[in-house]
DRENDO-1510 file (C-alpha; in Angstrom, 1 decimal, always signed):
<recs>
REC; n; res; u; v; w
REC; 1; MET; +40.4; +46.7; +75.6 .
REC; 2; ASP; +38.0; +44.7; +77.1 .
REC; 3; ASP; +37.8; +46.0; +81.3 .
REC; 4; ILE; +34.5; +44.4; +82.2 .
REC; 5; ARG; +33.8; +44.1; +85.9 .
REC; 6; PHE; +31.9; +40.5; +86.7 .
REC; 7; GLU; +29.5; +40.2; +89.5 .
REC; 8; PRO; +28.9; +36.7; +90.4 .
REC; 9; ILE; +25.4; +36.1; +92.0 .
REC; 10; GLY; +24.2; +33.4; +94.3 .
REC; 11; HIS; +25.6; +29.8; +95.1 .
REC; 12; ASN; +26.8; +28.9; +91.6 .
REC; 13; THR; +28.9; +31.4; +90.4 .
REC; 14; LYS; +29.6; +29.4; +87.4 .
REC; 15; ALA; +25.9; +29.7; +86.4 .
REC; 16; ARG; +24.8; +33.3; +86.4 .
REC; 17; ILE; +26.5; +36.4; +86.0 .
REC; 18; GLU; +24.8; +39.5; +86.3 .
REC; 19; LEU; +26.7; +42.7; +84.8 .
REC; 20; PRO; +25.6; +46.4; +85.9 .
REC; 21; ALA; +27.9; +48.3; +83.0 .
REC; 22; THR; +31.1; +49.8; +83.9 .
REC; 23; LYS; +33.5; +52.4; +83.4 .
REC; 24; ALA; +36.9; +51.5; +82.4 .
REC; 25; PRO; +39.9; +53.2; +83.9 .
REC; 26; ALA; +39.7; +57.0; +81.7 .
REC; 27; ARG; +43.3; +57.4; +82.4 .
REC; 28; ALA; +45.1; +54.3; +81.5 .
REC; 29; LEU; +42.6; +54.2; +78.3 .
REC; 30; ASN; +43.6; +57.4; +77.0 .
REC; 31; LEU; +47.7; +56.6; +77.6 .
REC; 32; ALA; +46.8; +53.9; +75.2 .
REC; 33; LEU; +45.1; +54.9; +72.7 .
REC; 34; HIS; +43.8; +58.8; +71.5 .
REC; 35; ARG; +39.8; +59.9; +70.7 .
REC; 36; MET; +39.1; +59.5; +67.0 .
REC; 37; ALA; +37.1; +61.7; +64.4 .
REC; 38; GLU; +33.3; +60.1; +64.1 .
REC; 39; ALA; +33.3; +58.2; +61.2 .
REC; 40; ASP; +36.9; +56.8; +62.6 .
REC; 41; ALA; +35.9; +55.3; +65.6 .
REC; 42; VAL; +32.3; +54.0; +64.0 .
REC; 43; LYS; +35.1; +52.0; +60.9 .
REC; 44; ALA; +37.0; +50.9; +63.8 .
REC; 45; LEU; +34.0; +49.2; +65.5 .
REC; 46; ALA; +32.7; +47.8; +62.7 .
REC; 47; ALA; +35.9; +46.3; +62.3 .
REC; 48; ARG; +35.7; +45.1; +66.0 .
REC; 49; ALA; +32.9; +43.8; +64.9 .
REC; 50; ASP; +33.1; +41.7; +62.4 .
REC; 51; ARG; +36.1; +39.9; +63.8 .
REC; 52; LEU; +34.0; +38.9; +67.0 .
REC; 53; ALA; +31.7; +37.8; +65.1 .
REC; 54; GLY; +33.9; +35.8; +62.6 .
REC; 55; ASP; +35.1; +34.3; +65.9 .
REC; 56; ASP; +31.5; +33.2; +66.6 .
REC; 57; GLU; +32.3; +35.6; +69.9 .
REC; 58; LEU; +29.1; +38.0; +69.2 .
REC; 59; SER; +25.6; +37.2; +67.9 .
REC; 60; GLY; +23.7; +40.1; +69.0 .
REC; 61; ALA; +22.6; +43.3; +67.1 .
REC; 62; VAL; +24.3; +46.7; +67.6 .
REC; 63; LEU; +23.3; +50.2; +66.9 .
REC; 64; VAL; +25.5; +53.6; +67.3 .
REC; 65; ALA; +23.4; +56.7; +67.2 .
REC; 66; LYS; +24.0; +60.8; +67.7 .
REC; 67; ASP; +21.3; +63.3; +68.4 .
REC; 68; ASP; +18.0; +61.5; +66.1 .
REC; 69; ARG; +20.3; +60.1; +63.7 .
REC; 70; VAL; +21.9; +56.9; +63.3 .
REC; 71; LEU; +26.0; +56.2; +62.5 .
REC; 72; PHE; +25.6; +52.5; +62.6 .
REC; 73; SER; +23.0; +49.2; +63.1 .
REC; 74; HIS; +23.8; +46.1; +62.5 .
REC; 75; ALA; +23.8; +42.5; +63.0 .
REC; 76; TYR; +25.7; +39.6; +63.7 .
REC; 77; GLY; +25.1; +35.5; +64.1 .
REC; 78; LEU; +21.9; +33.3; +64.5 .
REC; 79; ALA; +19.0; +34.2; +66.6 .
REC; 80; ASP; +18.2; +30.3; +66.8 .
REC; 81; ARG; +21.5; +27.8; +65.5 .
REC; 82; HIS; +19.0; +24.8; +64.9 .
REC; 83; ARG; +16.3; +26.4; +62.6 .
REC; 84; ARG; +19.2; +29.2; +61.1 .
REC; 85; ILE; +17.3; +31.9; +61.7 .
REC; 86; PRO; +19.4; +34.8; +61.1 .
REC; 87; ASN; +19.7; +38.1; +64.1 .
REC; 88; THR; +18.4; +41.1; +62.9 .
REC; 89; ILE; +18.0; +44.6; +63.5 .
REC; 90; ARG; +14.7; +44.1; +65.4 .
REC; 91; THR; +15.7; +40.4; +66.9 .
REC; 92; ARG; +14.1; +40.8; +70.8 .
REC; 93; PHE; +17.1; +40.1; +72.8 .
REC; 94; ARG; +17.1; +39.6; +76.6 .
REC; 95; ILE; +18.6; +42.4; +78.3 .
REC; 96; GLY; +19.3; +41.3; +82.0 .
REC; 97; SER; +19.2; +43.7; +84.3 .
REC; 98; MET; +19.1; +46.7; +81.9 .
REC; 99; ASN; +15.1; +46.5; +83.2 .
REC; 100; LYS; +16.5; +48.2; +86.3 .
REC; 101; MET; +16.8; +51.8; +83.9 .
REC; 102; PHE; +12.9; +51.5; +83.2 .
REC; 103; THR; +12.1; +50.6; +86.9 .
REC; 104; ALA; +13.9; +53.8; +88.2 .
REC; 105; VAL; +12.2; +56.2; +85.7 .
REC; 106; ALA; +9.1; +54.7; +86.8 .
REC; 107; ILE; +9.6; +55.3; +90.1 .
REC; 108; LEU; +10.8; +59.1; +89.4 .
REC; 109; GLN; +7.7; +59.3; +87.6 .
REC; 110; LEU; +5.8; +58.6; +90.7 .
REC; 111; VAL; +7.7; +61.1; +92.4 .
REC; 112; GLU; +7.0; +63.8; +90.3 .
REC; 113; ALA; +3.4; +62.8; +90.5 .
REC; 114; GLY; +3.8; +63.0; +94.5 .
REC; 115; LYS; +2.8; +59.4; +95.0 .
REC; 116; VAL; +6.2; +58.4; +96.1 .
REC; 117; LYS; +8.8; +59.6; +98.3 .
REC; 118; LEU; +12.6; +58.9; +98.3 .
REC; 119; THR; +12.9; +59.7; +102.1 .
REC; 120; ALA; +10.3; +57.7; +103.1 .
REC; 121; PRO; +10.6; +53.8; +104.0 .
REC; 122; LEU; +9.5; +50.7; +102.1 .
REC; 123; GLY; +6.6; +50.2; +104.5 .
REC; 124; THR; +5.3; +53.6; +103.4 .
REC; 125; TYR; +4.4; +51.9; +100.5 .
REC; 126; LEU; +3.5; +47.9; +102.0 .
REC; 127; PRO; +2.5; +48.0; +105.2 .
REC; 128; ASP; +1.9; +44.5; +105.6 .
REC; 129; TYR; +6.0; +44.0; +104.6 .
REC; 130; PRO; +6.6; +41.3; +106.7 .
REC; 131; ASN; +9.9; +42.0; +108.1 .
REC; 132; ARG; +9.9; +45.1; +110.0 .
REC; 133; GLN; +13.5; +46.5; +109.9 .
REC; 134; VAL; +13.5; +46.2; +106.4 .
REC; 135; ALA; +10.2; +48.1; +106.2 .
REC; 136; ALA; +11.5; +50.6; +109.0 .
REC; 137; LYS; +14.4; +51.0; +107.9 .
REC; 138; VAL; +15.0; +51.0; +103.8 .
REC; 139; THR; +14.5; +53.8; +102.3 .
REC; 140; ILE; +13.2; +54.1; +98.7 .
REC; 141; HIS; +16.2; +56.5; +98.1 .
REC; 142; GLN; +18.3; +52.9; +99.5 .
REC; 143; LEU; +16.7; +50.7; +97.1 .
REC; 144; LEU; +17.3; +52.5; +93.7 .
REC; 145; THR; +21.0; +53.1; +94.8 .
REC; 146; HIS; +21.6; +50.0; +95.8 .
REC; 147; THR; +22.6; +51.0; +99.4 .
REC; 148; GLY; +19.4; +49.2; +101.6 .
REC; 149; GLY; +21.1; +46.1; +102.8 .
REC; 150; THR; +18.4; +43.8; +101.0 .
REC; 151; GLY; +20.7; +41.2; +99.4 .
REC; 152; ASP; +20.2; +39.3; +95.8 .
REC; 153; ILE; +17.0; +37.0; +94.7 .
REC; 154; PHE; +19.7; +34.0; +93.3 .
REC; 155; GLY; +20.8; +31.4; +94.7 .
REC; 156; PRO; +19.6; +27.7; +96.1 .
REC; 157; ASP; +16.5; +28.9; +97.1 .
REC; 158; PHE; +15.7; +30.9; +93.4 .
REC; 159; ASP; +16.7; +27.7; +91.7 .
REC; 160; ALA; +14.2; +25.1; +94.2 .
REC; 161; HIS; +11.7; +27.6; +93.1 .
REC; 162; ARG; +12.2; +29.5; +89.4 .
REC; 163; ASN; +9.0; +28.3; +87.9 .
REC; 164; GLU; +6.8; +28.7; +90.8 .
REC; 165; LEU; +8.3; +32.3; +91.0 .
REC; 166; ARG; +5.5; +34.2; +88.9 .
REC; 167; THR; +4.6; +37.9; +90.3 .
REC; 168; LEU; +6.6; +40.1; +92.1 .
REC; 169; ALA; +4.5; +39.1; +95.5 .
REC; 170; ASP; +5.7; +35.3; +94.7 .
REC; 171; TYR; +9.7; +36.9; +95.4 .
REC; 172; VAL; +8.5; +39.4; +98.2 .
REC; 173; LYS; +6.8; +36.4; +99.9 .
REC; 174; LEU; +9.9; +33.7; +99.4 .
REC; 175; TYR; +12.1; +36.7; +100.6 .
REC; 176; GLY; +10.2; +38.9; +102.6 .
REC; 177; SER; +10.8; +37.7; +105.8 .
REC; 178; ARG; +14.9; +38.8; +105.6 .
REC; 179; GLY; +16.5; +41.2; +107.6 .
REC; 180; PRO; +19.1; +43.8; +105.8 .
REC; 181; GLU; +22.6; +42.5; +105.5 .
REC; 182; PHE; +24.0; +45.5; +106.9 .
REC; 183; LYS; +22.8; +48.9; +108.7 .
REC; 184; PRO; +20.9; +50.4; +105.3 .
REC; 185; GLY; +22.6; +53.4; +104.2 .
REC; 186; SER; +25.7; +52.6; +105.2 .
REC; 187; GLN; +27.4; +50.8; +102.2 .
REC; 188; TRP; +26.7; +49.9; +98.3 .
REC; 189; ALA; +26.2; +46.1; +97.2 .
REC; 190; TYR; +24.5; +45.5; +94.4 .
REC; 191; SER; +20.9; +44.4; +95.2 .
REC; 192; ASN; +18.4; +42.4; +92.7 .
REC; 193; TYR; +15.7; +42.2; +95.3 .
REC; 194; GLY; +15.8; +45.6; +95.6 .
REC; 195; PHE; +14.6; +46.4; +92.7 .
REC; 196; ILE; +11.9; +43.7; +93.0 .
REC; 197; LEU; +11.0; +45.6; +95.6 .
REC; 198; LEU; +10.5; +48.6; +93.9 .
REC; 199; GLY; +8.7; +46.5; +91.1 .
REC; 200; ALA; +6.3; +46.4; +94.5 .
REC; 201; VAL; +6.2; +49.4; +95.0 .
REC; 202; ILE; +4.8; +50.8; +91.8 .
REC; 203; GLU; +1.9; +47.9; +91.7 .
REC; 204; LYS; +0.6; +49.0; +95.3 .
REC; 205; VAL; +0.9; +52.6; +94.3 .
REC; 206; THR; -0.9; +52.5; +90.7 .
REC; 207; GLY; -3.3; +49.8; +91.7 .
REC; 208; ARG; -1.6; +47.9; +88.2 .
REC; 209; SER; +0.8; +45.7; +87.3 .
REC; 210; TYR; +4.3; +46.5; +87.2 .
REC; 211; TYR; +4.4; +45.6; +82.9 .
REC; 212; ASP; +0.8; +47.2; +82.6 .
REC; 213; TYR; +2.6; +50.3; +84.0 .
REC; 214; LEU; +5.9; +50.5; +82.1 .
REC; 215; ARG; +3.0; +49.4; +78.5 .
REC; 216; ALA; +1.5; +52.6; +79.3 .
REC; 217; HIS; +3.8; +55.7; +80.8 .
REC; 218; ILE; +7.5; +54.2; +79.6 .
REC; 219; TYR; +7.2; +52.1; +76.5 .
REC; 220; ALA; +4.5; +53.5; +74.9 .
REC; 221; PRO; +5.2; +57.4; +75.4 .
REC; 222; ALA; +9.2; +56.1; +74.2 .
REC; 223; GLY; +8.0; +54.4; +70.8 .
REC; 224; MET; +9.6; +51.1; +72.5 .
REC; 225; THR; +7.1; +48.9; +70.5 .
REC; 226; ARG; +9.2; +45.7; +70.8 .
REC; 227; THR; +10.0; +45.3; +74.3 .
REC; 228; GLY; +8.3; +43.3; +77.3 .
REC; 229; SER; +8.7; +41.2; +79.8 .
REC; 230; LEU; +6.1; +38.2; +78.5 .
REC; 231; PRO; +6.2; +34.7; +80.2 .
REC; 232; GLU; +9.3; +32.5; +78.7 .
REC; 233; HIS; +5.8; +29.7; +78.0 .
REC; 234; GLN; +4.5; +32.7; +75.9 .
REC; 235; ALA; +5.8; +33.0; +71.9 .
REC; 236; VAL; +6.9; +35.8; +71.5 .
REC; 237; PRO; +7.7; +36.9; +67.8 .
REC; 238; ASP; +11.7; +36.9; +67.1 .
REC; 239; ARG; +12.6; +36.7; +70.1 .
REC; 240; SER; +16.3; +35.0; +70.1 .
REC; 241; ILE; +17.8; +32.0; +71.6 .
REC; 242; GLY; +20.4; +33.0; +73.9 .
REC; 243; TYR; +23.1; +30.3; +74.1 .
REC; 244; THR; +25.6; +29.4; +76.7 .
REC; 245; LYS; +28.7; +28.1; +76.9 .
REC; 246; PRO; +29.7; +27.0; +80.5 .
REC; 247; PRO; +33.5; +26.6; +81.9 .
REC; 248; GLY; +34.8; +23.3; +80.2 .
REC; 249; ALA; +32.1; +23.5; +77.1 .
REC; 250; THR; +32.9; +23.0; +73.8 .
REC; 251; ALA; +29.6; +24.5; +71.9 .
REC; 252; TRP; +27.2; +26.6; +72.3 .
REC; 253; ALA; +23.5; +25.3; +74.0 .
REC; 254; PRO; +20.4; +27.2; +74.7 .
REC; 255; ASN; +19.8; +28.8; +77.8 .
REC; 256; THR; +16.1; +27.4; +78.2 .
REC; 257; ASP; +17.1; +25.8; +81.7 .
REC; 258; THR; +18.5; +28.7; +83.8 .
REC; 259; LEU; +15.5; +31.5; +82.9 .
REC; 260; PRO; +12.9; +32.5; +85.1 .
REC; 261; TYR; +9.1; +32.4; +84.3 .
REC; 262; ARG; +9.5; +35.9; +83.3 .
REC; 263; GLY; +11.7; +38.8; +83.7 .
REC; 264; THR; +10.8; +41.6; +86.5 .
REC; 265; SER; +11.4; +45.3; +87.8 .
REC; 266; ALA; +15.0; +43.3; +88.6 .
REC; 267; GLY; +15.5; +42.6; +85.6 .
REC; 268; GLY; +14.9; +39.5; +82.6 .
REC; 269; GLY; +13.0; +41.1; +80.4 .
REC; 270; TYR; +13.6; +42.1; +76.3 .
REC; 271; SER; +13.6; +44.8; +73.6 .
REC; 272; THR; +15.7; +45.7; +70.9 .
REC; 273; VAL; +19.0; +47.9; +70.2 .
REC; 274; GLU; +16.0; +50.3; +67.9 .
REC; 275; ASP; +13.6; +50.5; +71.4 .
REC; 276; LEU; +16.8; +50.9; +73.8 .
REC; 277; ALA; +17.7; +53.9; +71.5 .
REC; 278; ARG; +14.2; +55.3; +71.5 .
REC; 279; PHE; +14.5; +55.0; +75.3 .
REC; 280; ALA; +17.5; +57.2; +75.7 .
REC; 281; HIS; +16.6; +59.6; +73.4 .
REC; 282; ALA; +13.2; +59.4; +75.6 .
REC; 283; LEU; +15.1; +60.4; +78.2 .
REC; 284; LEU; +17.3; +63.1; +76.7 .
REC; 285; GLY; +14.3; +64.6; +75.4 .
REC; 286; HIS; +12.7; +65.2; +78.6 .
REC; 287; THR; +10.0; +62.3; +77.6 .
REC; 288; LEU; +9.1; +60.2; +80.2 .
REC; 289; LEU; +10.7; +63.2; +83.1 .
REC; 290; SER; +11.3; +66.2; +83.4 .
REC; 291; PRO; +14.6; +68.2; +83.2 .
REC; 292; ASP; +15.2; +68.1; +87.3 .
REC; 293; SER; +13.9; +65.0; +87.7 .
REC; 294; THR; +15.7; +63.6; +84.7 .
REC; 295; LYS; +19.2; +64.8; +86.0 .
REC; 296; LEU; +18.5; +63.4; +89.8 .
REC; 297; LEU; +17.6; +60.3; +88.6 .
REC; 298; ILE; +20.9; +60.4; +86.2 .
REC; 299; THR; +23.5; +61.7; +88.4 .
REC; 300; GLY; +26.0; +58.8; +90.5 .
REC; 301; LYS; +24.4; +58.9; +94.0 .
REC; 302; VAL; +27.6; +56.3; +95.9 .
REC; 303; LYS; +31.0; +55.0; +94.7 .
REC; 304; ALA; +30.2; +52.1; +93.0 .
REC; 305; GLY; +33.7; +50.0; +91.7 .
REC; 306; PRO; +35.2; +52.6; +89.5 .
REC; 307; GLY; +32.0; +54.7; +89.0 .
REC; 308; ARG; +29.3; +55.9; +90.5 .
REC; 309; TYR; +25.8; +54.6; +90.9 .
REC; 310; ALA; +22.8; +56.8; +90.3 .
REC; 311; TYR; +18.4; +55.5; +89.9 .
REC; 312; GLY; +19.5; +52.9; +88.2 .
REC; 313; PHE; +21.6; +54.0; +86.2 .
REC; 314; GLU; +25.7; +53.8; +86.4 .
REC; 315; ASP; +27.2; +57.4; +86.0 .
REC; 316; ALA; +30.5; +57.1; +84.4 .
REC; 317; ARG; +31.0; +60.8; +83.4 .
REC; 318; ASP; +34.2; +63.1; +85.0 .
REC; 319; ALA; +34.0; +66.6; +86.2 .
REC; 320; HIS; +34.0; +68.2; +82.8 .
REC; 321; GLY; +30.3; +65.9; +81.6 .
REC; 322; ASN; +32.0; +63.5; +79.7 .
REC; 323; GLY; +31.5; +60.2; +79.7 .
REC; 324; TRP; +28.2; +57.8; +79.7 .
REC; 325; VAL; +25.3; +56.7; +81.7 .
REC; 326; GLY; +23.6; +53.8; +81.3 .
REC; 327; HIS; +23.3; +50.0; +82.4 .
REC; 328; GLY; +24.3; +46.3; +81.1 .
REC; 329; GLY; +22.7; +43.2; +81.9 .
REC; 330; GLY; +24.1; +39.5; +82.2 .
REC; 331; ALA; +23.3; +36.2; +82.9 .
REC; 332; PRO; +24.0; +32.7; +80.7 .
REC; 333; GLY; +23.4; +33.5; +77.2 .
REC; 334; MET; +22.5; +37.2; +77.7 .
REC; 335; ASN; +24.2; +40.7; +77.7 .
REC; 336; GLY; +23.2; +43.8; +76.8 .
REC; 337; ASP; +24.5; +47.0; +77.5 .
REC; 338; LEU; +23.4; +50.7; +76.8 .
REC; 339; LYS; +25.5; +53.8; +76.4 .
REC; 340; ILE; +24.0; +57.6; +76.5 .
REC; 341; TYR; +26.0; +60.3; +76.3 .
REC; 342; PRO; +24.4; +63.4; +77.3 .
REC; 343; LYS; +26.9; +66.2; +76.7 .
REC; 344; THR; +27.8; +64.7; +73.1 .
REC; 345; GLY; +24.3; +63.3; +72.5 .
REC; 346; TYR; +25.8; +59.5; +71.4 .
REC; 347; VAL; +24.0; +56.4; +71.9 .
REC; 348; VAL; +25.6; +53.4; +72.0 .
REC; 349; ALA; +23.0; +49.7; +72.5 .
REC; 350; VAL; +24.6; +46.2; +72.3 .
REC; 351; LEU; +22.6; +43.2; +73.0 .
REC; 352; ALA; +23.6; +39.9; +72.3 .
REC; 353; ASN; +22.2; +36.5; +72.9 .
REC; 354; LEU; +25.6; +34.4; +74.2 .
REC; 355; ASP; +27.4; +34.8; +77.6 .
REC; 356; PRO; +28.7; +38.2; +78.7 .
REC; 357; PRO; +31.0; +40.1; +77.7 .
REC; 358; ALA; +29.6; +39.5; +74.3 .
REC; 359; ALA; +28.1; +42.6; +74.6 .
REC; 360; GLN; +29.8; +44.9; +76.4 .
REC; 361; ARG; +32.9; +43.9; +74.3 .
REC; 362; ILE; +31.9; +46.4; +71.5 .
REC; 363; SER; +30.5; +49.1; +74.0 .
REC; 364; GLU; +33.4; +49.2; +76.2 .
REC; 365; TYR; +35.4; +49.1; +72.9 .
REC; 366; LEU; +34.4; +52.1; +71.3 .
REC; 367; ASP; +33.5; +53.9; +74.8 .
REC; 368; PRO; +37.0; +55.2; +74.6 .
REC; 369; ARG; +37.3; +56.1; +70.7 .
REC; 370; LEU; +34.1; +58.5; +70.7 .
REC; 371; PRO; +34.5; +61.9; +70.0 .
REC; 372; THR; +34.0; +64.0; +73.5 .
REC; 373; GLN; +32.8; +67.5; +71.9 .
REC; 374; PRO; +29.3; +67.6; +70.8 .
</recs>
């Protein structure tokens, strides 16, 4: 059962799709199937992935773990179709909006350090921000929850300046004069630009680049040695080529002409399923944040579609704590999903170098089958 919410971004909805992770309606799923024993759920997943890979609808890697134990780990398809290089568990895949989880953790670390306040307006940290209304009224909390009305980055301006947008400051220069699209705090609307601004806050407060901060304070302590956001023109060992099939096309083609200069605090970096699992374990083990800050990070704050949005994470848990927290990401030639189950300790990481919903077909298939008891 593939219940995926597509959220087109920009003027060309056929060219770009962003996929925050989503929750399938639990009541409908419970009527359709029963929870399985762990081994049976993993066996069903393996069969499902094999079928999708055989139909060329899955190319990527899948990892399922419980606590520190890997239950399933397998790669499918090709990282480079021209040179016939297969994907492996160590292949680096572009992760789209999944970067938002790292950005949110970084902000909460700075909150813990007393360098950022969630209730403070953006202008506290970016005093020269061009639009005074945004600077004075949009808070860090609202940026983290997509309730600030700060809008998107994709559209005609992005397409015209794609190769010129090389730093977070470049994005602020291009979009910083815009006012809020609605009264800050009054509604939820997914905002990539809001997370660009959070990255700019990290840089201003720490005095170092967003990328350097993440390497030192998130990737290194979590043991994430194969995650980053190096520019697309730089050679990155084992980074897969993304393949897209636009409407009407009959063959997969490289997504090279759709890619930004490099990933940002809003998304676009690369990782592996093993590194994403390490991130999840570091988060649940409070290596990155204190228990209280971790709870604040992942607990839903506002209604967003069928679930709730926390700080850079979706919270798809019920009143009993059953369910997951995490985030997905997608664009032409890339799709990923990370589902973390705090109650049971399960972690599901799926990355694909094909159009959405290649990865989320897997995670959404497994979700209603996993046991709900620790």
